[in-house]
ROMARGU-192814 format. One record per residue (C-alpha): residue number from 1; residue in three letters; x, y, z. Coordinates in Angstrom, 3 decimals, always signed. Example, Ala and Ser with C-alpha at 12.3 -4.5 7.8 and 13.67 -1.06 7.14 Angstrom:
% ROMARGU-192814
num_residu_x_y_z
1_Ala_+12.300_-4.500_+7.800
2_Ser_+13.670_-1.060_+7.140
This chain:
% ROMARGU-192814
num_residu_x_y_z
1_Met_+91.843_+92.583_+94.353
2_Ser_+90.094_+89.749_+96.156
3_Met_+92.511_+86.957_+97.057
4_Asn_+90.448_+83.947_+96.118
5_Arg_+91.054_+81.094_+93.710
6_Glu_+88.944_+82.538_+90.892
7_Ser_+90.435_+86.046_+90.941
8_Leu_+93.998_+84.764_+91.135
9_Arg_+93.400_+82.386_+88.245
10_Ala_+91.982_+85.277_+86.212
11_Leu_+95.046_+87.411_+87.024
12_Leu_+97.436_+84.645_+85.973
13_Glu_+95.503_+84.167_+82.732
14_Arg_+95.798_+87.893_+81.983
15_Val_+99.559_+87.750_+82.582
16_Arg_+99.909_+84.670_+80.383
17_Ser_+97.928_+86.264_+77.562
18_Gly_+99.860_+89.522_+77.801
19_Lys_+96.839_+91.590_+78.828
20_Thr_+98.524_+92.407_+82.178
21_Asp_+102.249_+93.062_+82.658
22_Thr_+104.197_+91.588_+85.556
23_Asp_+104.621_+94.916_+87.388
24_Thr_+100.860_+95.460_+87.413
25_Ala_+100.315_+91.917_+88.623
26_Leu_+102.863_+92.374_+91.404
27_Glu_+101.078_+95.547_+92.494
28_Glu_+97.793_+93.649_+92.683
29_Leu_+99.484_+90.949_+94.751
30_Arg_+101.353_+93.263_+97.108
31_Ala_+99.008_+92.543_+100.043
32_Leu_+99.513_+88.779_+99.687
33_Pro_+99.564_+87.076_+102.107
34_Tyr_+98.745_+89.827_+104.643
35_Glu_+98.604_+93.574_+105.102
36_Asp_+100.437_+94.910_+108.164
37_Leu_+98.512_+97.697_+109.916
38_Gly_+100.839_+97.753_+112.917
39_Phe_+98.221_+96.718_+115.460
40_Ala_+96.882_+93.953_+113.176
41_Lys_+97.891_+91.913_+110.159
42_Val_+94.922_+91.633_+107.806
43_Asp_+94.935_+88.158_+106.268
44_His_+93.956_+88.651_+102.615
45_His_+95.249_+85.171_+101.844
46_Arg_+92.803_+83.333_+104.111
47_Ala_+90.027_+82.978_+101.545
48_Leu_+92.476_+81.311_+99.163
49_Arg_+93.796_+78.950_+101.855
50_Thr_+90.564_+78.032_+103.615
51_Gly_+87.696_+79.176_+101.388
52_Ala_+86.547_+81.772_+103.938
53_Pro_+87.840_+85.343_+104.313
54_Glu_+89.062_+86.708_+107.630
55_Val_+86.284_+87.498_+110.111
56_Val_+86.605_+90.284_+112.690
57_Phe_+85.975_+89.428_+116.364
58_Ala_+84.994_+92.778_+117.907
59_Pro_+85.475_+92.347_+121.688
60_Gly_+88.784_+93.758_+122.913
61_Lys_+89.227_+95.975_+119.840
62_Ser_+88.642_+99.711_+119.730
63_Ala_+86.166_+101.190_+117.279
64_Ser_+88.996_+102.729_+115.256
65_Gln_+90.804_+99.397_+115.016
66_Ile_+87.669_+97.595_+113.851
67_Val_+86.980_+100.325_+111.297
68_Glu_+90.478_+100.160_+109.832
69_Val_+90.460_+96.371_+109.531
70_Ala_+86.963_+96.477_+108.001
71_Glu_+88.041_+99.070_+105.450
72_Arg_+91.052_+97.002_+104.377
73_Leu_+89.029_+93.792_+104.067
74_Val_+86.389_+95.486_+101.917
75_Ala_+89.058_+97.235_+99.822
76_Gly_+90.575_+93.784_+99.266
77_Gly_+87.301_+92.589_+97.789
78_His_+86.259_+90.421_+100.743
79_Asn_+82.795_+90.109_+102.196
80_Leu_+82.769_+91.567_+105.702
81_Leu_+81.572_+89.788_+108.846
82_Ile_+82.127_+91.291_+112.295
83_Thr_+80.970_+89.231_+115.264
84_Arg_+80.044_+90.292_+118.820
85_Ile_+79.995_+93.978_+117.932
86_Asp_+77.959_+96.475_+119.930
87_Glu_+75.765_+99.147_+118.383
88_Glu_+78.167_+102.042_+118.992
89_Lys_+81.090_+100.326_+117.268
90_Ala_+78.847_+99.090_+114.458
91_Arg_+77.730_+102.661_+113.852
92_Ala_+81.361_+103.751_+113.608
93_Val_+81.985_+101.063_+110.976
94_Ala_+78.857_+101.979_+109.011
95_Asp_+79.931_+105.638_+108.962
96_Arg_+83.168_+104.698_+107.196
97_Val_+82.150_+101.632_+105.195
98_Pro_+78.998_+102.252_+103.135
99_Gly_+76.507_+99.416_+102.927
100_Val_+77.232_+97.807_+106.288
101_Ser_+74.198_+96.170_+107.913
102_Tyr_+73.835_+95.591_+111.651
103_Asp_+71.783_+92.997_+113.510
104_Arg_+71.471_+94.318_+117.053
105_Asp_+70.107_+91.085_+118.517
106_Ala_+72.758_+88.858_+116.945
107_Arg_+75.505_+91.504_+117.385
108_Leu_+76.667_+91.059_+113.794
109_Ala_+77.821_+93.642_+111.255
110_Thr_+78.003_+92.528_+107.627
111_Lys_+78.691_+93.855_+104.152
112_Ile_+78.373_+91.792_+100.989
113_Val_+80.974_+92.864_+98.425
114_Thr_+80.394_+89.857_+96.168
115_Pro_+77.246_+87.782_+96.723
116_Pro_+78.407_+84.304_+97.733
117_Glu_+77.722_+81.506_+95.271
118_Ile_+75.482_+78.894_+96.882
119_Asp_+77.738_+75.908_+96.255
120_Gly_+77.202_+73.828_+99.387
121_Lys_+75.934_+70.338_+98.596
122_Gly_+72.813_+70.516_+100.748
123_Thr_+70.938_+72.516_+103.364
124_Ile_+72.349_+73.542_+106.733
125_Leu_+69.600_+73.653_+109.360
126_Val_+70.122_+75.796_+112.456
127_Leu_+67.912_+74.846_+115.410
128_Ser_+67.668_+76.695_+118.706
129_Ala_+66.145_+75.407_+121.914
130_Gly_+64.773_+78.750_+123.054
131_Thr_+64.330_+82.351_+121.947
132_Ser_+67.112_+83.320_+124.375
133_Asp_+69.524_+81.363_+122.161
134_Tyr_+68.703_+83.552_+119.135
135_Ala_+71.939_+85.567_+119.053
136_Val_+74.195_+82.508_+118.970
137_Ala_+71.952_+80.708_+116.482
138_Glu_+71.942_+83.707_+114.144
139_Glu_+75.724_+84.003_+114.385
140_Ala_+75.912_+80.423_+113.102
141_Ala_+73.267_+80.939_+110.413
142_Val_+74.725_+84.164_+109.011
143_Thr_+78.253_+82.737_+109.006
144_Ala_+77.140_+79.656_+107.070
145_Thr_+75.118_+81.774_+104.636
146_Met_+78.071_+84.035_+103.848
147_Leu_+80.158_+80.950_+103.060
148_Gly_+77.882_+79.846_+100.232
149_Asn_+75.323_+77.579_+101.885
150_Glu_+71.567_+77.320_+101.778
151_Val_+70.577_+77.828_+105.407
152_Lys_+67.235_+77.195_+107.069
153_Arg_+66.244_+78.120_+110.608
154_Leu_+64.072_+76.315_+113.141
155_Tyr_+63.966_+78.287_+116.390
156_Asp_+62.341_+77.777_+119.812
157_Val_+61.958_+74.000_+119.511
158_Gly_+63.527_+72.906_+122.794
159_Val_+62.794_+69.867_+124.920
160_Ala_+60.267_+71.717_+127.085
161_Gly_+57.825_+71.130_+124.220
162_Leu_+59.018_+68.319_+121.980
163_His_+55.871_+68.521_+119.840
164_Arg_+57.338_+71.715_+118.350
165_Leu_+60.405_+69.779_+117.220
166_Leu_+58.574_+66.669_+116.028
167_Gly_+56.126_+68.790_+114.073
168_Asn_+59.020_+69.841_+111.825
169_Arg_+60.430_+66.387_+111.111
170_His_+60.392_+66.894_+107.339
171_Val_+62.680_+69.929_+107.636
172_Ile_+64.997_+68.138_+110.053
173_Phe_+65.277_+64.992_+107.941
174_Ser_+66.047_+66.955_+104.767
175_Ala_+69.096_+68.784_+106.171
176_Arg_+72.611_+67.716_+105.208
177_Val_+74.172_+69.294_+108.331
178_Leu_+72.454_+70.422_+111.537
179_Ile_+73.627_+73.044_+114.018
180_Val_+71.783_+72.676_+117.312
181_Val_+71.992_+75.547_+119.801
182_Ala_+70.853_+75.166_+123.410
183_Gly_+71.466_+76.518_+126.886
184_Met_+70.024_+75.374_+130.231
185_Glu_+70.660_+71.590_+130.437
186_Gly_+71.715_+71.368_+126.768
187_Ala_+69.556_+68.358_+125.897
188_Leu_+68.345_+69.311_+122.427
189_Pro_+71.405_+68.118_+120.402
190_Ser_+71.078_+64.615_+121.860
191_Val_+67.420_+64.454_+120.881
192_Val_+68.095_+65.688_+117.350
193_Ala_+71.116_+63.424_+116.854
194_Gly_+68.956_+60.461_+117.813
195_Met_+66.608_+61.306_+114.924
196_Val_+68.950_+61.910_+111.977
197_Lys_+71.875_+60.391_+110.090
198_Ala_+73.345_+63.794_+109.159
199_Pro_+76.181_+65.396_+111.163
200_Val_+75.050_+67.324_+114.255
201_Ile_+77.124_+70.223_+115.567
202_Ala_+76.097_+71.145_+119.111
203_Val_+76.505_+74.691_+120.432
204_Pro_+76.095_+75.245_+124.181
205_Thr_+75.019_+78.746_+125.181
206_Ser_+75.560_+80.658_+128.389
207_Ile_+71.800_+80.952_+128.920
208_Gly_+70.543_+79.439_+132.162
209_Tyr_+70.160_+79.789_+135.910
210_Gly_+73.019_+79.747_+138.422
211_Ser_+73.873_+76.064_+138.306
212_Ser_+74.289_+76.240_+134.536
213_Phe_+77.623_+77.965_+135.328
214_Gly_+77.511_+80.210_+132.276
215_Gly_+76.973_+77.356_+129.832
216_Leu_+79.343_+74.834_+131.388
217_Ala_+76.480_+72.493_+132.307
218_Ala_+75.202_+72.520_+128.700
219_Leu_+78.732_+72.020_+127.364
220_Leu_+79.327_+68.967_+129.574
221_Ala_+75.913_+67.517_+128.708
222_Met_+76.668_+67.818_+124.992
223_Leu_+80.139_+66.326_+125.394
224_Asn_+78.527_+63.407_+127.230
225_Ser_+75.706_+62.903_+124.746
226_Cys_+74.588_+59.293_+124.409
227_Ala_+73.671_+59.982_+120.770
228_Ala_+76.659_+58.876_+118.710
229_Gly_+78.654_+61.351_+116.659
230_Val_+77.619_+64.685_+118.169
231_Thr_+80.355_+67.278_+117.622
232_Val_+80.571_+70.112_+120.165
233_Val_+82.005_+73.620_+119.829
234_Asn_+82.756_+76.062_+122.622
235_Ile_+80.168_+77.954_+124.678
236_Asp_+78.334_+80.601_+122.586
237_Asn_+80.531_+79.836_+119.553
238_Gly_+77.952_+80.134_+116.811
239_Phe_+80.635_+81.377_+114.431
240_Gly_+82.718_+78.242_+114.894
241_Ala_+79.680_+76.062_+114.304
242_Gly_+78.859_+77.917_+111.090
243_Ile_+82.410_+77.453_+109.803
244_Ala_+82.418_+73.730_+110.649
245_Ala_+79.000_+73.134_+109.103
246_Ser_+80.033_+74.882_+105.910
247_Ala_+83.204_+72.808_+105.640
248_Ile_+81.170_+69.602_+106.015
249_Asn_+78.577_+70.792_+103.519
250_His_+81.239_+71.470_+100.890
251_Ile_+82.853_+68.014_+101.090
């Protein structure tokens, strides 16, 4: 049973009407709020609390651990999103969980158990400064999509050629929330935030030459943006940006 507001309401209605007895209902609820696997506690309650099911962060986990968590999430009726997963581990998941898709460039494994209802109030636009920022930008875009948002993408529109950005003004102005992904000197979020009234979530990436210090230069530039109201997530944290944008878009 999926632990979300709609399924729990339906269960309670069945109990109230007498279509389901209490013992059956208790059995359906036995994994609430979490399922203890020993090495991990799978949070089936998270979708009910926050509106988003648990997401699996692959680094540091063995293939067998990822597989077991993925199996339990899917069995619980949750859509599956695994971030930062390499091809070998993704193949292990796909062998055990039918229907898993893998994006090698974005390092994402996904399975849609229940297609998300598009109930965000507007469009989330994900912009990237360069093609090298694709993986982080896609992590943000896929995360936001799986949380019930209409998501558009505008990639390779960095400050090295501002005509590429300005040529898409109509798309930029129509977005309700913008996620702006950039490495190097991290200037793109400031430019975008100076053009729009919508919230801008800046994502620094680790792309750049030596003095970029693995994204620290972009992070500091975004934190020091002279454009008012820019919100900044951690280096390469496309997932966090997608979550934040979705929360804003559902208010």
